[in-house]
C-alpha positions, 0 to 999 in steps of 0.5 A: 868390077863395080857393085850398085844397090839399088834400093827402093824406100821402104813402105810410107805412111798415107795416114795424113793427106795433107802432107805432101808427098815428098814429106811423107814418112816411113809407115811402122811396117816401113821402119821394120822392113828398112832395119831387116833390109839394113841387117841383109845389107851388112850380112850378105853384101857389106857395107856400101862405099857410098848412099845415094839418096833421094831428100824425101823423106822416106827415102831419108828414113830408109837411109838410116835405118839401113845405115843404122845396122852397120854401126858406123856412118856411111859418107851419103849425099842426098840429092833432090833431083832422085825424088821421082827420078827417071831412069837416065837422071838416076844413071847421071848421078851414077856415072858421077859417082868417084871411082875409088868407089867400089859399092854403091847405094842408091835409094830413091823411088819407082816407077824409074829405079825398078827400071832402071835395075831392069835395064841394067840387069841383061844376065844373072838368074832368069827368074830373079830378072823375071821376078824383079821386071814384075813387080819392084815394090817398096823396100826393094833391093837389086844387088847388080854387078857391073863389069866396069872400072869408071862410073861413068862407063854405067850403062844399060845392058852391062849389068848381072843381077846377082840378088833381087830381095824384097822385105818379105824374103827376109827373117824379122 
């Protein structure tokens, strides 16, 4: 059994229109949301064994806030290829994760991340799956359990959605 945590980066700032999309930082609302999501992960899920993170600034800043909640380092691989990646590219990165990793956190972008979460989650609470499929907002987290022994076997229709949480669901 593997645990896959798919986290969309938190809310980014659009205050500087001259900035390239890749270089947009988190907005203050996003910083708060990412910290809340980090505390949620710490308290409800546990520390991931590895994090794969888009190289975009807002994704890296989301990761920093999440990891801060654990009070210890989480091994991280920052991958340019996760920036605005399609579901197939995200899944390819997941399939390359070493099998000793039991809990994997992926921080990336929509629409690819939300689509992948929906493709993987064929079981679990039906209302929660519908909510996730309808909208995967910034800072949202899909906690998916995969009944596999090897990450290379991760595939659509193999996951059970354990939880879907958005920042506004969490207390400050």
